[in-house]
N, C-alpha and C positions, 0 to 999 in steps of 0.2 A: 458543287451544285449538280443535281442530276441532269443527264442530257435531256435537252428539250424544256427544262423547267424555265418559266419566265422570271425576269428580275422581280424582286418584291418592291424595289424602288428604282425608277429610271429618270435620270435628270438629263435634260437636254438644253444646251445653250443658255444657261442661267446668267443673267446680268443684274447686278445690284449696284446702285449709285447712291452716294450720300450727298445731300445738298448742304454745303457749309457757307459761311460768310465769305470765304476766300474762293468759292466756286465749287464745282462738283469733284468729288473723288469716286473714281471708278474702282470700287473694291472688289468686284467679282466680274470677270470678263469671259463670257461665253464658256462656263464650266459644264462639262458633260461627263457623267459617269453612271454606273448602275450598281445595285446591291443585290447580291444573290441570296436565296434563301439559305439560313444558317451560316452564312459567311460573316467573318470578322474582316472589315476593310479598315486598314490604317490610313489615316490622312495626316501627312507630315509637312513641315515647313517652318521657317522663322516665324516669330511674331509679326503680324502685319501682312502675312502672305495670303489671307483671305479664307482660312480654314473654317473659323468659327462663324463668320458672317455667311459663308456659303451655307452652312447647315442650318443656321437660324433662319435664313431666307426660305428654306424649304417649307417650314410650317408656320410662317407667319410671326416669329418671335422678335423681329426687329421693330422699333418704333418708327411710325411713319407720320409726319416727317421726324427726322431728316432722311431716313432710309426710303429708297424707292427701288422695289424689285421690278425692273424696267422690261424684262423680256425672259423667255424660257418656258419650259414645261417640266412639271414634276409629277410624273404618273405614279400613283399609288393606289392599289386596290381598284384600278379601273377608272380613276378620275384624276383630273389634273388639279393638284393642290393649290397651284397659283391662281386657278379660276375659281376656287371655292370661296364662299363668303366666311365672315368671322364665326357664325354660329356653326357651320360645318367643320371648320378648323378646330374649334373648341371641343368638338365631339371626337376628333382624332388625336389631338395633343393629349398625352397622359393616358389615353385609352389604347390606341393602336401604335402610337409612336412615343416612346418614353425618352426623356432628356435628362441627362445628369450633367449639372453645371460644374464649372471649375472650382468655385469656392463655396462650400457648403454652408458656411456661416452667414453669407450674405444672401444665399438662396433660400434657407429656412427662415420662417417667420419667428423672430425672438418671443413673440407675445402668446403663442400658441404651443401646447405640448406636442411632442412628436406623434403621439397617437392620434390627435386631431388631423394633423397634416397628412398622415398615411391613410386615414379613414375617409378624408375628403373626396379623393378620386374614386374610391370604392363606392361610396354613396352616390356620387354624381353619375358616374359612367355605368357602373354595375347595378345600381339601384338596390344595393344591400341594405338591410335594416341595421340599426345601431349595433346589436349584439353580434350579428353575423360579420359586420365590418371590423368590430373589434377583434374577433376571433381570427379573421383574415389578416389583420394587422400584426397580430402576434406571430402568426405563421411566417409573415415576411421578415419580421426581425430576426426570428430563428433561422430563416433561410440565409440572411446575410451575415450570420454569426454573432448577434448580439445576445449575451446571456441575460437570464432573468427577464425575458422579453415582456411578459404581461405587466410586471411592475414598471418597467422603463417606458411604458406607453405614456405615463404620466409625467415624465421628465421633460424638460425644455431643452433647447438646442445647446445652451451654454453649460448644461450639465453633462455634455458628451465630449470626449476628446475629438480632435480633428479627424482621425481615422473612423471613429464611430459615427461621426456626423456624415461623413461621406457614405458609410454604409446605410445610413438612414435615407439619404438622397437616393441610393440605389433602390432600396426598398420602395420608395414612393414611385420611382420610374418603373419598377417592375409589378406595381400593384395590380394592374389590369391585364396582365399577360400580354404585353405589346408584341407586335410582330417585328418591330424595328426598335432598337435601342441606340441612341445617339449619346456617346459619352465625350464631353468637351474637356479634355485635359484633367480628368478627374483625380489623377494622382500627384499633380504638379505641386501643390502646397503641402505634401505629406513627406514625412522622412522615409528614408529608403526601406525600413522595416516594414512600416505600415503600407507603403506603396506595394511591396511584394505581396502582402496579405490581400490587398485589394485586387491585384492582378490574378492571383490564384482564385479568389472569389468569382471574378468574371468568368474565368476559364471554367470553373465548376457549374456556374449558372447557365452558361452557354450549352454545355454538354446536356445539363438537365432539362432546360427549357427549349433549346433548339432554335432561339431567336436569331435574327440577323443583327449585327452590331456594326456601328461606325465609331471608330476610336480616334479622336483627334489628339495629337501630341506632337511635341518637338523632340522627343526622345526616341532616337532610332533603336536604342537598346530595348525599350519596351515593345516596340513594333516587331523587332526580330523574334520576340518570345511569344507573341500572341496572334499576329496577323496572318491571314491567308493571302491577302493581295494589298498592294500599297498604292495610293495616290500621292505623288509629291506635288506641292503647290508652291508657286512663286509669282508675285505680282498679280494676284487675283486670278490665276490661271493654273490649270493642271498641266505641268511640264513633263511628267513622266508617270507611266502607270505599268506595273508588272506584278506577278506573283512575288511573295516576299523573298523567297530564295533566289529567284532570278535577279530581283533588284540588287541584292547584296553581292551576288556573284559577278553581275555584268551590267553596272550602272551605265546608262548612256547619256544622260544629260549632264553638263558640267556642273550644274547646281547640285544635283544628287550626288555626284562624285565629291564635291566640296563638303556637303553635309556629312558624308560617311567619314571624310578625313578629320572632321571635328569630333568624332567620338573619341574620348580619352583612351589612352593606352596605358597599360600598367607595366609595360616593358620598353626597353630602348632607352636613349638618352633623354635626360629630363627636358631639354630644350625642344625635343621633338614630340613630347607626349601629348601636347595640346595645341591644335591648330585653329585658326579663326578664318572666317571668310571676310576679306576686306571690303570696306564700304557698307552701305546701308540699303535696305530694300526700297524700292521706288515708291513715291506717292503719286498716283496716277490722276491727273487732272483731266485726262482725255482717255478714250479708249486706245489701248496700245497699238501703234502702227509699225512697231519694230520690237526686236527681242527685248523683254523687260530686264533680262540678266546681263545685257551686253556690257554694261559699264563695270561689272565686277568679274567678267569672264576673260580668261587667259587665251581662249580659242576663238575670239571674235573674228569675223569676217566683214568685208564691206556690206555684204548682203544682209547681215544682222542689223545694220543701221537703217535699212530701207524696208524691211519685211518682218512681219511677226510670224515666226514658224508655226505651222499647224502640227498637230500630233499625227504621226504617221507610223506604221508598224516597223519595228526594228528586231523582232523575234517573236516566237510563239507567245501569244497573250501578252505581248510586251510593246508598248509604243512611247514614243518620246517626241518632243517639240523642239527640235534642234537641228541646224544645218551642219554641225560638226560630227564627224564619224570617228569615235575613239579607236576603231580598229585600224584605220589608216593614218590618223591625225590630220586628215585633210577634210574638205567639204563633202557632204553627201550630194548625190545627183538626185535631187528631188525638187 
C-alpha cells in the first residue's frame, strides 16, 4: 500500500449474534481490521471460527432473523455500510464489492443459463444494453479462462465442471470491476489440480485489475502462496495479524502455532507427519470474558481464565491477543 493511502475497507468492533431456540450465539466478537488498496488479505481459522460470518456481515448477506449485526462500523467509500439501507447495499453488492461463494453449484441458479447470470449485474448496475452486456459477458468468460466463451453463454451450470463453475462465479463477481473481491473458500470443493488453476487465475486477475481481495480459507498452504497479510480468527475474534512471511516465521499466538503444526509434512516419521489440535472450537452463548482458546492451550495461565486478551503489538505490523510470550515461555507483562 502506498504511504498515506487510506484503506479501501475499514472494519471496527464488528459484533454479530445469532438468535436460536437455545439462546444467543455470539459468532463475531469485536472484530477489527482494514483492507488496503491492491492488497490480498488472507483470513484463516478452523470451521466455526467466524470467518465467513464476519465477511457476510459486512455487506448484509446474513438472513435477519436469526442474524443480528449488533454493533460496529464498516467504512467503505466514505460511508458506513452497517448504517446503509437495503437499497444502498444492493447498489454496492456485485457492483463495488464482489463475493465468490464456497459452492458454485448451490450459488448459481440451475434454471438460468450462465450468460443470463453474468449479464444480470451488468444490466442492473452498469445499465448496459443486451448486446453490450453479452459482449462483456464473453470478455469475462475469456478473462477467467473458459474456452469458446460466446457459445458457452447459453449453457447451464450443470453443463460445467466444478472448476469451470467456480470460474463462472469469479466472472460474475468481477463483472462490474469491483474495488473489493471477497472469496469465501472458493477452492475448497475442488481437486488440487483445479485449485492450483484457480489460484493462478486469481493472481493474474489481481495483477491485471489491481483490486483488493479478501481470501477466506482454512488452508495455510494456499495463504502462503497468495497473501500479503493474514488475519487468524478463533472464537469469533482476530487472535493474530501479521504480514504473511512474518506470520510463518514468527507466530505468536498458540492457536496460530497449532495451525501451522497441522500442515502435513512429506518428510519425517509417518506418525509425526500429521498433527491435530485437540478439542473443539467454542460455542459462545455470551460475549467472551476469558480467552476463547484456553481449554485447548498448553500455555494457559490463571489470567487466561479471568480476562479475554486484547490484541497488542508484538512486532512490526504484527499483533496478537495472548498473554503468553513464546520468546520467554512465560507470561507477557501487558
